[in-house]
Phi, psi and omega in degrees: 000353183294335182275357179236158184285151175277174181295343178299329185269001183274083184284353177283338181288146176302143183291127174235085183292127180086357180290149181294147178275152176290141183295146179293154179293153180287152180278130179274136178234143178289143178297139181285149182274126179284110185253016185294324181293321179297324181292322178296318180296325181294325180289333182275316187253329178085324186233012185293327183297342182270354181282166180295324181295317178297322179293320180292322179295318179296322179295318181295318180295321179296319179295319179298319179296317178298319180295318180296319180296316179298320179296316181296320179294317179298317179295320179296320178296318180297318179296320178298319179296318180296318179297319179298317179296322178298317179298320180294320179297316179295324179296317179296320179295320179297317179297319180295316179296321180293319178297318179296321179296319179296318179296322179294318179297319178297318180296319179296318180296317179295320180296320180297316179294321179296318178296320179297317179296317180298319180297318179296317179297319179296319178295320179296320179294321178297316179297318179298318179296319179296319177297319180296318178295321178297317178298317180297319179297318179294322178295317179298319179297318179296319179298318179295321178295318179296318179298318179297318179295322178297317179297317178297319179295318179296320178296319179297320179294320178297320179297318179295319179298321179295321178295321180296314180294333179289332183252019181299326183284351181291171182290166185297325182293318179294323180294318180296319180297318178295320179297320179295316179298318180296319179296319179294320178298318180297318179297318181296317180295321177297317180296317179295321178296317178295319179296317179296320178297317180295318179297318179296319178296319179295318178296319178296319179295319179295319179295320179296316180296319179296319178297319178295318179296318178296318179296319179296319180296318179295321178296319179295319178296321179294319178294320179296319178296321180294316179294321179296318179295325181288336184251000182298322181291335177289321182279350180089005179280152179269123181257347183083353179266183181285133177282131183295154179291327180221133177263102182193156175286144181297326178296321179294318179295322179294317178296319179298319180296319179297317178294323179296322177296319177300319180293318179297317178299318180296318179294323177293326181295325183261002184299313182293318178297321180295327184268347186288121181297328183291341181261013184299310183294322179295317179297317181297319180295317180294318179296317179299320179296320180294316179301317180296314181299314183292319181290338180272000177293127181231164186276054173225148180298324180297313182288325177297315178298317183293313182292326178295316178295318181298315181293318180294322177297321178294317182293323181297329183277356184260151173249170176285145003270003181299327182294314178295320176303318180292319179299315178296319181294319179297313180298317181294319179293325177295320179292327178295334177289339179297322180278327185277317188246308189297317181297332181268324180231094189301325184295340179295340180300325182294317180294314180298317181291325180298315178295318180299318180292319180297321176292318182294327179294318179280329180232085184305331181297329178295319179299318179295317180293322180295313180295323178298319178293323177298314178296327183292323184262347185220103182295334181293338180284349183291308357267150174204163181214138178261105177297133179275123178237126181300127178091351181286326183252146182301318178219163175296329179299326178298319179292315180300319179295322179295323180283344178102016174294150175243157183276156180287184182299332181285348178074010182245301183272148177279160177297163178285163179295325177299314179296320180297312181297323178297317179295316180296327178298315178299318180291318180293326175298316179294317181297318178296319178295325181294313185284339183271354180297129180270096182220138176299144178062027176295120184286347184211063190265216189294332176295326176293327177296318179296315180299319180299314184295316181294317181294323179296313184288329183277327192242340185254134182286149177291121175203186184297321182293308183291326179293319178296319178296317179297317180299312180296319184293312181294323182301323184263315188261352185299319182297313181292324179293322178294321179294328183274322189246347174049248186299322179297320179294321178297323178296322177296319179295324176296322176297320177298317183291322186271332186240310186294309183294317177300320178293325179292315182289337180291346181287343179054043180256123183298327181287343182274333187302315181300313182290326176297320179295321180295316180296318179298316178296322178301318181286315184295318181279358181052048182295342180290350177271355179245144177297135178291154181298125178098351182292317179267106185265144179291163180292318180223174178280103184290341182293334182284344181251001181285134180269000000 
């Protein structure tokens, strides 16, 4: 197997940080020559091995042994090549299935939001129609009242005219008195009619205002119910409705899908180069150089500057597809350090992220590929969460694979949740260190940290997974976010203290208590006002100069 690449160089395979490596191939040995007959002959004659016949027999046996050895080596090489080709095919199929799954999740999220908007619009149209019908009814009622008053007034006038004509023959004084009375009656009736009209208009206006207020109140209540239904699964309350397949903001899913497409395109670009036998030695040399550069990154400004320059100098000298192959390899090796170094020594995340950002500033495509790989191996970095519903998945393994669990050394059972959370913690520490780096033209900087935090609190339910991600993120990026957003960031922390933590602690889960306690201590002690350990790195390694 020394003449073929190991699974470490197969960048087409989905990233499984911390996953067990495939065992090395067995060593082929030439069959041993059975010399028992020669030994017997030697004991009988003593000198037969020196004869020409003994020499010819030994020569024939050596040639047969060499031919068998060459045949076994050729067969082993062919089997190794077939296994490598099989791994690449499975990797391409896995990437295609994952892209299809991401697109399906985005479509479901968009469809859900579209249905909610359509329902709200339909309710608004119904309310508008009811208000319009109410207004029409009030107008008709007012018209009928005015018509009735006019008829009554006309009847009164006719009656008065008849009385006047009846007393025409009376004397002038009675006629004048009657005329005065009639004029006064007319004035009084006009005044009363005007008062009644004004009163009716006021009543109609009051009724209209009351109807509008009631409609507005009903609309507000309907909107509140809709928002409550949309967030009940986040708070852990039972709504009786269908639990979504993925808890995430549609913007986050859309961004994840775009990054995933970029990653698929990059893998397709290097697929032929990865499979070409003639480029085997070149790939191995390039991969070894990348491994050395990444492993030599240390938490000093001198070493960060040196490794950043070395990697950029290497990238400048490469052409496509070797350049894309190198970008993918660098990103993958950095993520492998999250399980090896960052999870054990949290402060190392700052040094690793500093080098990653410097490369991303000069090569923006590297930043997109790195974040895409982070999203691929850690759903919490999106952020998103897959609620487990009994019967939704064909097997539990399907759910574990969706969440990013990896299998144990036996290749059958998945890792424990404790192991999974530890791996995700290392990745989230690195991701938080990456987004908090203060660098000009940072393609995924502090604004991305703000979006991640808001999307997690708005769309993801409080549980052990999301709480562990929040704890790791605040521990590394909280100081820089407070420096950038000040009061707004403090309001977010108050929301975590008043809503997120109580809902988390209400689950009465023993595995949740440690991470809940850490987040609570972080808020109470206002740790976001202090630089995290390892953020400020020395210029050089002072231990080498200490006497």
